[in-house]
C-alpha positions in Angstrom: 210.3 -24.4 110.2 207.8 -22.1 108.0 208.4 -18.7 107.6 206.0 -16.2 107.8 204.2 -14.3 105.2 206.3 -11.4 103.8 204.3 -8.8 105.1 204.6 -10.1 108.5 208.6 -10.5 108.1 209.1 -7.1 106.8 206.6 -5.9 110.2 209.0 -7.8 112.5 212.4 -7.1 110.4 211.7 -3.5 111.0 210.6 -3.8 114.5 214.3 -5.1 115.1 215.6 -2.1 113.3 213.2 0.6 114.8 214.0 -0.4 118.2 217.5 -0.1 117.8 217.5 3.5 116.2 215.4 4.5 119.0 217.4 2.8 121.9 220.7 4.3 120.6 218.9 7.5 119.7 217.3 8.1 123.7 220.8 7.1 124.9 222.7 9.1 122.5 224.8 6.4 122.3 225.3 3.0 120.5 225.8 1.5 117.4 222.5 1.7 115.1 224.0 0.2 111.7 224.6 -3.6 112.5 221.1 -3.9 114.0 219.8 -2.3 110.9 221.5 -4.4 108.7 221.4 -7.4 110.5 217.9 -7.6 111.6 216.9 -9.7 108.5 219.5 -12.8 109.3 219.0 -12.3 112.8 215.1 -12.5 112.1 215.2 -15.1 110.3 217.5 -17.2 112.5 215.7 -16.4 115.8 212.2 -17.2 113.9 213.0 -20.3 111.8 216.1 -22.3 113.5 216.8 -21.2 116.6 215.7 -23.6 119.5 215.4 -21.7 122.7 213.1 -21.6 125.3 212.5 -17.8 126.0 210.9 -18.4 130.0 213.9 -20.7 130.6 217.3 -19.3 129.0 219.2 -22.0 130.8 217.4 -25.0 129.4 220.5 -27.3 128.7 220.3 -28.4 125.1 219.3 -24.5 123.8 220.9 -23.9 120.4 223.7 -21.3 121.5 224.0 -17.8 119.8 226.9 -15.5 120.1 226.4 -11.8 118.7 230.3 -11.7 118.2 230.0 -8.2 117.1 228.9 -6.9 119.8 229.2 -3.7 119.7 225.4 -3.9 117.5 224.3 -5.5 121.0 220.9 -3.8 120.1 220.2 -6.5 117.3 220.1 -9.2 120.6 218.7 -7.2 123.1 215.4 -6.8 120.6 215.2 -10.2 119.8 215.3 -10.9 123.8 213.2 -8.5 124.4 210.6 -9.6 120.9 210.7 -13.2 121.7 209.4 -12.9 125.4 212.6 -13.3 127.4 212.0 -11.9 131.0 215.3 -10.2 131.4 214.8 -7.7 128.6 211.7 -5.6 128.8 210.8 -2.6 127.0 211.8 -0.3 129.9 215.3 -2.1 129.6 215.4 -1.1 126.0 214.6 2.4 126.9 217.6 2.1 129.5 220.0 1.5 126.9 223.1 1.9 128.3 222.3 3.8 131.5 223.3 2.7 135.1 222.0 -0.5 136.3 220.3 -1.9 133.4 219.9 -5.1 131.7 221.0 -3.7 128.4 224.5 -2.5 128.9 226.6 -1.4 125.9 228.3 -4.7 124.9 226.4 -8.2 125.9 227.4 -9.4 129.4 226.3 -12.6 130.9 226.5 -11.7 134.3 223.9 -9.0 133.6 221.4 -10.4 130.9 219.7 -13.8 130.6 219.9 -14.8 127.5 223.0 -13.8 126.7 225.5 -16.7 125.9 228.8 -14.9 126.1 230.3 -11.4 127.2 231.0 -10.2 123.6 233.0 -7.2 123.6 236.6 -7.5 122.5 236.2 -8.2 118.5 237.2 -11.7 117.5 236.5 -13.0 121.3 232.6 -14.2 120.6 233.6 -16.0 117.3 236.1 -17.7 119.3 233.9 -18.4 122.1 232.0 -20.0 119.9 234.4 -22.4 118.9 234.8 -23.3 122.7 230.7 -24.0 122.9 230.9 -26.1 119.7 233.9 -28.0 121.3 231.8 -28.8 124.5 228.7 -29.6 122.8 230.7 -32.1 120.8 232.6 -33.3 123.7 229.5 -34.0 125.9 227.8 -35.6 122.9 230.2 -38.4 122.4 230.7 -38.9 126.0 226.8 -39.1 126.8 224.9 -39.8 123.8 223.5 -43.1 123.2 222.5 -44.4 119.4 219.0 -44.2 121.1 219.6 -41.6 122.6 220.9 -37.7 122.0 220.3 -35.7 125.4 223.2 -33.6 123.8 222.1 -31.9 120.6 222.3 -28.6 119.8 224.2 -25.9 117.1 226.4 -23.1 118.1 224.8 -19.8 116.0 227.2 -16.7 115.2 226.7 -13.4 113.8 230.2 -11.6 113.2 231.4 -8.8 111.2 234.1 -7.4 109.1 236.1 -6.7 112.5 236.1 -9.9 113.7 237.2 -11.1 110.8 240.1 -8.6 111.0 241.0 -9.9 114.6 243.9 -12.5 114.9 242.5 -14.1 117.5 239.3 -15.3 115.7 241.9 -16.5 112.6 243.4 -18.8 115.3 240.2 -20.0 116.5 238.4 -20.9 113.3 241.8 -22.3 111.8 241.6 -24.8 114.9 237.6 -25.3 114.3 238.2 -26.3 111.0 240.7 -29.1 111.8 238.3 -30.3 114.6 235.7 -30.2 112.1 233.0 -28.5 114.2 229.8 -29.5 111.9 227.4 -27.5 115.0 229.3 -24.4 114.5 227.7 -21.9 111.7 228.8 -18.3 111.3 226.8 -15.7 110.0 229.3 -12.8 108.5 227.6 -9.6 108.1 229.5 -8.5 104.9 228.6 -4.9 105.2 232.2 -2.9 103.8 232.5 -0.6 106.8 234.1 0.0 109.9 235.0 3.1 111.7 237.7 4.3 109.6 235.3 3.8 106.5 235.1 1.5 103.6 236.6 -2.1 104.5 238.6 -1.4 101.4 241.2 0.7 102.7 242.4 -2.2 104.9 240.9 -4.9 104.5 240.5 -6.7 100.6 241.2 -10.4 101.1 238.9 -13.2 100.1 237.5 -14.1 103.2 235.5 -17.3 102.1 238.5 -18.5 100.3 240.7 -18.2 103.8 237.8 -20.0 105.3 237.4 -22.5 102.5 241.2 -23.3 103.5 240.6 -23.7 107.0 238.4 -26.6 106.2 235.0 -24.9 106.6 231.9 -24.9 104.0 231.2 -21.5 102.6 228.5 -20.2 101.2 227.4 -16.5 100.0 224.0 -15.0 100.1 224.5 -11.8 97.9 221.4 -9.7 99.3 220.9 -9.9 103.1 218.6 -6.8 103.5 215.9 -8.4 101.7 216.0 -12.2 100.7 214.6 -13.8 103.8 214.3 -17.1 101.8 217.9 -17.2 100.7 219.5 -16.4 104.2 216.9 -19.4 105.4 218.1 -21.6 102.7 221.6 -21.3 103.3 221.2 -21.6 107.2 219.3 -24.9 106.4 222.2 -26.1 104.2 224.6 -25.2 106.8 223.1 -27.3 109.3 223.3 -30.5 106.7 226.6 -30.1 106.6 227.8 -32.4 109.7 231.7 -32.8 109.0 232.8 -28.9 108.6 232.1 -25.6 110.7 230.2 -23.6 108.3 230.2 -19.6 107.5 227.6 -17.8 105.2 228.7 -14.6 103.9 225.9 -12.3 103.9 226.0 -8.8 101.9 224.2 -6.1 103.6 223.8 -2.3 103.9 224.7 -1.2 107.6 222.3 1.2 108.7 219.2 -0.1 106.1 216.6 2.2 105.8 218.1 5.2 106.8 218.1 7.6 103.6 221.2 9.5 104.5 223.6 7.6 106.7 222.9 3.9 105.5 226.4 2.4 103.6 228.2 4.9 105.7 231.1 5.3 108.9 228.5 7.5 110.3 225.8 4.9 111.3 228.2 2.6 112.9 228.6 4.0 116.0 226.6 6.9 116.5 222.9 8.1 116.9 221.1 8.8 113.6 219.8 11.6 115.3 215.7 12.4 115.5 215.2 14.2 112.2 216.9 11.1 110.4 215.2 8.6 112.5 211.9 10.4 111.1 212.9 10.0 107.6 213.8 6.3 108.5 210.7 5.4 109.3 209.3 7.2 106.0 211.8 5.0 104.0 210.9 2.1 105.7 207.0 2.8 105.8 207.3 2.6 109.9 204.0 4.4 111.2 204.6 3.9 114.4 206.2 6.0 117.5 209.4 5.3 119.4 209.9 2.0 120.9 206.2 1.3 120.0 206.0 -2.3 118.3 203.0 -3.4 116.5 200.7 -6.4 118.3 201.0 -8.6 115.0 205.0 -8.2 115.3 204.9 -9.5 119.0 202.3 -12.0 117.8 204.6 -13.6 115.7 208.0 -13.6 117.7 206.5 -14.7 120.7 205.4 -17.9 119.2 208.8 -18.4 120.2 207.5 -19.2 123.8 205.2 -21.9 123.5 207.9 -23.6 120.7 210.6 -23.2 123.5 208.4 -24.7 126.4 207.4 -27.6 123.8 211.4 -28.2 122.8 212.2 -28.2 126.8 209.0 -30.6 127.4 210.3 -32.7 124.6 214.0 -32.9 125.8 212.7 -33.5 129.5 210.9 -36.6 128.2 214.3 -37.7 126.4 216.3 -37.1 129.8 213.7 -39.5 131.8 214.1 -41.9 129.4 217.9 -42.1 129.2 218.0 -41.7 132.9 216.0 -45.1 133.3 218.2 -47.1 130.4 221.6 -45.4 131.4 221.3 -44.6 135.4 225.0 -44.3 135.8 225.6 -41.9 132.8 222.6 -39.9 133.5 223.7 -39.5 137.2 227.2 -38.1 136.4 225.7 -36.1 133.5 222.9 -34.3 135.8 225.8 -33.9 138.6 227.7 -31.8 136.2 225.2 -29.6 134.6 224.2 -28.6 138.6 227.8 -27.7 138.5 228.5 -30.3 141.5 231.9 -31.4 142.0 232.6 -35.4 142.4 232.4 -36.8 146.1 236.3 -36.7 147.0 237.6 -35.5 144.0 240.6 -33.8 145.6 241.1 -37.2 147.6 244.2 -38.0 145.4 246.1 -34.8 145.8 249.4 -35.3 146.5 251.3 -34.1 150.2 254.9 -33.8 150.9 257.3 -33.3 153.8 260.6 -32.0 153.8 261.9 -35.4 153.2 260.8 -35.6 150.0 262.4 -34.7 146.6 261.8 -31.2 145.4 260.6 -30.5 142.0 259.7 -27.4 139.9 256.2 -26.5 140.5 255.5 -27.4 136.8 256.1 -31.2 137.5 254.2 -31.1 140.5 251.2 -29.6 138.5 251.5 -32.3 136.4 251.1 -34.9 139.3 248.2 -33.1 140.3 246.7 -33.4 136.9 247.6 -37.2 136.9 245.5 -37.7 140.7 242.7 -35.2 139.7 242.0 -36.7 136.2 240.4 -39.7 137.4 238.2 -38.4 139.7 237.1 -35.2 138.2 236.0 -36.7 135.0 234.3 -33.0 133.8 238.3 -32.1 133.7 239.2 -30.7 130.2 242.3 -29.0 128.9 245.7 -28.5 127.3 248.2 -26.8 126.1 249.3 -24.7 123.4 251.5 -26.7 121.8 254.0 -26.5 124.7 252.5 -30.2 126.5 255.9 -31.6 126.9 257.2 -28.0 128.5 254.0 -27.3 130.7 253.5 -30.9 131.5 249.7 -30.2 131.4 248.9 -33.8 130.2 247.0 -36.2 132.4 249.0 -39.0 132.8 247.9 -42.4 132.3 245.4 -41.3 129.8 246.1 -41.7 125.5 244.9 -39.9 122.5 243.6 -36.3 122.4 240.2 -34.2 121.4 240.2 -34.6 117.2 237.3 -34.8 114.9 236.9 -38.5 115.4 237.6 -38.8 118.9 235.6 -36.0 120.7 235.4 -38.2 123.6 238.9 -37.5 124.8 239.5 -34.2 126.8 243.2 -33.4 126.1 242.8 -30.6 123.6 245.8 -29.7 121.3 245.6 -26.1 120.3 248.6 -25.6 118.5 250.0 -22.4 118.6 247.2 -20.1 119.2 247.6 -18.8 122.6 244.8 -16.2 122.6 242.4 -18.4 121.1 243.3 -21.3 123.5 242.0 -18.4 126.3 239.0 -17.7 124.4 237.9 -21.5 123.5 238.6 -21.9 127.1 235.9 -19.4 128.1 233.9 -20.9 125.4 233.8 -24.1 127.2 232.9 -22.5 130.6 230.2 -20.4 129.1 228.6 -23.5 127.8 227.6 -23.7 131.4 227.5 -27.9 131.8 230.0 -28.3 134.3 232.9 -28.7 132.4 236.0 -27.6 133.7 238.9 -26.3 131.3 242.2 -25.4 131.5 245.0 -24.6 129.5 248.7 -24.3 129.5 251.6 -21.9 128.1 254.8 -20.0 129.4 253.6 -17.0 131.5 255.3 -14.8 129.4 252.9 -15.8 126.6 249.9 -14.5 129.0 250.1 -11.2 127.1 248.8 -13.0 124.0 246.1 -14.3 126.0 245.3 -10.9 128.3 242.1 -10.1 126.4 240.1 -13.4 126.8 242.0 -13.8 130.4 240.0 -10.2 131.7 236.9 -11.4 130.1 237.1 -14.8 132.2 237.6 -12.6 135.2 234.9 -10.0 134.2 232.5 -12.9 133.3 232.9 -15.1 136.5 234.4 -17.9 134.3 236.3 -20.5 136.4 239.1 -21.2 133.8 242.4 -22.4 134.9 245.6 -21.2 133.4 248.6 -23.2 133.6 251.1 -20.8 133.2 255.0 -22.4 133.2 258.5 -20.9 132.9 257.4 -18.2 135.9 260.4 -16.0 136.1 264.2 -15.2 135.0 265.0 -19.2 135.9 264.0 -19.9 132.6 267.3 -19.1 131.8 268.9 -19.1 128.3 265.7 -18.1 126.2 266.9 -15.1 127.7 264.4 -11.5 128.4 262.2 -12.2 125.7 260.3 -15.0 127.5 261.6 -14.2 131.0 258.2 -12.7 132.3 259.2 -10.5 135.1 256.3 -8.2 134.9 253.7 -10.5 134.3 252.7 -11.7 137.3 252.0 -8.0 138.7 250.0 -7.4 136.0 247.7 -10.3 136.3 247.5 -9.2 139.8 245.7 -6.2 138.8 242.7 -7.8 137.3 240.1 -7.8 139.6 238.6 -11.4 140.0 241.7 -13.1 138.7 243.4 -15.2 141.5 247.3 -15.7 140.7 248.9 -18.3 142.6 252.5 -19.1 142.5 252.9 -21.6 144.9 256.4 -22.7 146.8 256.5 -26.5 146.5 254.4 -29.4 145.9 251.6 -28.5 148.7 251.2 -25.3 147.6 250.7 -26.4 144.1 248.1 -29.1 145.4 246.4 -26.3 147.3 246.6 -24.3 144.1 244.6 -26.5 142.2 242.3 -27.4 145.2 241.4 -23.7 145.3 241.0 -23.2 141.7 238.7 -26.4 140.8 236.6 -25.3 143.8 236.1 -21.7 142.5 234.0 -22.0 139.4 233.0 -18.5 139.3 236.7 -16.9 139.2 239.9 -17.8 137.3 243.1 -18.6 138.2 246.4 -18.3 137.0 249.2 -21.0 138.4 252.5 -19.5 137.6 254.6 -22.5 137.8 258.7 -22.6 138.0 261.0 -24.6 135.5 263.2 -24.7 138.0 263.1 -27.2 141.0 262.8 -26.0 144.8 262.3 -28.1 147.8 259.6 -28.9 149.8 258.8 -26.7 153.3 258.4 -28.4 156.4 255.1 -26.5 157.4 253.7 -26.0 153.9 250.0 -27.4 153.5 247.2 -28.0 151.1 244.5 -26.3 153.2 246.9 -22.9 154.0 246.8 -22.0 150.3 243.3 -20.9 150.7 244.4 -18.3 153.1 246.4 -16.7 150.6 249.1 -16.1 152.7 250.3 -17.6 156.6 252.9 -18.4 158.4 255.0 -20.9 157.5 258.2 -20.1 160.2 258.1 -18.0 163.2 260.2 -17.5 166.3 259.5 -17.2 169.7 258.1 -13.8 171.1 257.4 -10.8 168.6 259.5 -10.9 165.3 261.9 -8.6 164.4 261.8 -8.7 161.0 259.4 -10.7 158.5 260.1 -12.5 155.2 257.3 -12.3 152.4 258.4 -14.8 149.5 256.3 -16.7 147.0 257.5 -19.5 144.3 261.2 -20.7 144.3 262.2 -17.7 146.1 260.5 -18.7 149.4 263.0 -21.3 149.8 265.8 -18.3 149.9 263.7 -16.9 152.6 263.5 -19.9 154.7 267.5 -20.0 154.5 268.0 -16.6 155.4 265.7 -16.8 158.5 267.7 -20.0 159.5 270.9 -18.1 159.4 269.4 -15.0 161.3 268.1 -17.3 164.0 271.7 -19.0 164.7 272.5 -15.0 164.9 270.0 -15.0 167.6 267.7 -12.9 165.8 263.6 -13.3 166.1 262.5 -13.6 162.3 259.5 -14.6 160.9 258.7 -16.4 157.3 255.3 -15.8 155.7 254.2 -18.0 152.5 252.0 -15.9 149.9 251.1 -18.3 147.1 248.0 -16.0 146.3 247.4 -12.3 147.4 244.2 -12.0 146.3 242.9 -14.9 148.7 245.3 -13.3 151.8 243.2 -9.8 150.9 239.8 -11.8 151.6 240.7 -12.9 154.7 239.7 -10.9 158.0 241.3 -8.1 159.1 242.3 -9.8 162.8 243.9 -12.7 160.6 245.9 -10.4 158.4 246.9 -8.5 161.6 248.2 -11.8 163.0 250.1 -12.5 159.5 251.7 -9.0 159.2 251.4 -7.4 162.5 251.1 -3.6 161.5 253.6 -2.6 164.2 256.1 -5.3 162.4 257.5 -2.5 159.9 260.9 -4.3 159.0 259.9 -6.3 156.1 261.6 -8.1 153.3 259.5 -9.1 150.0 261.7 -11.7 148.0 260.1 -12.7 144.7 262.1 -12.9 141.0 259.5 -10.1 139.2 259.0 -6.7 139.2 258.5 -4.8 142.8 255.0 -3.0 141.4 252.3 -4.3 143.9 254.4 -5.2 146.8 255.0 -2.1 148.0 251.8 -1.9 150.5 253.6 -5.0 152.4 257.1 -3.9 152.1 255.7 -0.5 153.8 258.2 2.7 154.5 260.4 0.7 156.4 261.2 -2.5 154.5 262.5 -3.6 151.2 262.7 -6.3 148.5 264.7 -8.6 146.7 262.9 -7.9 143.6 263.0 -7.2 139.8 263.7 -3.7 138.3 264.8 -4.7 134.9 264.7 -6.9 132.2 266.5 -10.5 132.6 269.0 -12.1 130.5 270.0 -14.8 128.4 272.2 -17.2 130.6 271.8 -20.5 132.5 268.8 -20.3 135.4 270.8 -20.3 138.0 273.3 -17.8 136.7 270.6 -15.6 136.1 268.8 -16.3 139.8 272.4 -15.4 140.8 273.6 -12.2 139.2 269.9 -10.6 139.8 270.3 -11.0 143.6 268.3 -14.2 144.0 270.8 -15.6 146.4 270.6 -16.8 150.1 273.5 -14.1 150.5 271.9 -11.2 148.9 268.8 -11.8 150.9 270.9 -12.2 153.9 272.4 -9.0 153.4 269.0 -6.6 152.4 267.7 -8.5 156.0 270.7 -7.3 157.9 270.5 -3.5 156.5 267.1 -3.6 157.4 267.7 -4.8 161.1 271.0 -2.7 161.7 
């Protein structure tokens, strides 16, 4: 790419800086320092290297740009506006951080076309970028031909000191180095300032040596404030290194141009104020008023519109030729890009009768993955070093995604739970139809919670396979017994939490999870076995809760059960019926889906006039009170577990038919 003349470069760079200054000042809230310091690298990347189409932000083969330091979002909004994205007008810039604006306080994919990832928590963005790069490498290996590269794009990141201090970034970047993701390029804003002041109060490591040890290609640009040529040369060299991800440390001055606040923590997260903004204009030689951009800068930036349209036209022509030469591959590729599931993808999901052998739901999950694998080529995922405990492998397939076998779809994440979740989000953000899943023990959802929350916030259909779901884990003890985890996951908006009670419900959970591409799912699965129920089904799981067993006439009591404890409800109900009692058993594999049913359906399953209800779940009671009511009770947990065989733990904490019966009889009498 040809660089603009130096004077025009300065005009464009200062346009970014002053839009950030003015927007933060107007909202009286925000982070002007990073955009002011990163403006040269942002401009250089977007002007000379980034392949994108402002008029079609979802063009598939675009380069992905991730602002991992999401607090500096005015850098991204300025670039989107200046290069001609319709999603960010000058009025949107003026409404920065205001209600209903397309310019929220951190970038959000669901608010602003052109934003690739929802980058809020530091470290998440660079970790998402690893997922984006994995998706690109996998699809390229799967679909590209020697004479046709229809998948061929880079993932660029701007990250800061905060990102490099977060553990999730270290986890993800370690894996990126192992996988040799050569199309991942990170620009590290080395400005030596965080909220607490200079970074040397807590952060004195040699970051580039760390990344070099990860297997990354490393470079340093000493003057990121003015040396655009050096930044461009470094990016070009990074693009030429195809067997390693690259990081370029670019030393900058935070708040560059501000005479009194630059290079201080004061410019990190607070407006400059009108007086300092005037001084900054004078310092930068900026003779324009607030939100005023010179026409020459607009003309230079908006060359991206014509360039982007040409790039997309060329790619469409490539795709047309690919379609003619490789019709079967093209058909699958384009179906995946449209987000359409294959016909009959769920036809082999297993069903069970009560005569079939009962298994742990983690084993049923493995059977489901094996059934789905051949019919769902976009399924991709793995485990955080627990493959043989989570049973997350796709049976019948060999090999895994490695640097030299990226066409494979099983990912070994290593002992990196948080990075796994963030990477799965990145694969989903790639918006290419891939369906990511990842497994670990349920208790380690606490390591992943930040990224799981972002899955829900960003409407990403990630599937979390979370096994060893209760005190039934047994001997590993309370550190591994997630008694409070399920209720806490249920508290996340837009997250579907499944706790299936047998094989049919496990198949049903997968069917719902895969069908929902805008909602993440947590499949909470048992280590211990449980019988298959006579009246469960795949279809009923979509209702969230349903009548598993009923009585004639009006029930005196309703059992509500989940997971392995559903069977306790069934056995207790059988005994009560033998005593002449009228009882109903409700299976509740997914509270969220049940709450979304019609009022009439919910009333049919749980009539409001039947107030004697008993909830049975080997987890904390929190969240069940709505269903228990004032006249009900529960067999749940109110303490941590203990180290003993799983069956012993269940017995000692009251998860037995006998204890369930005792509680039920107390309610009935």
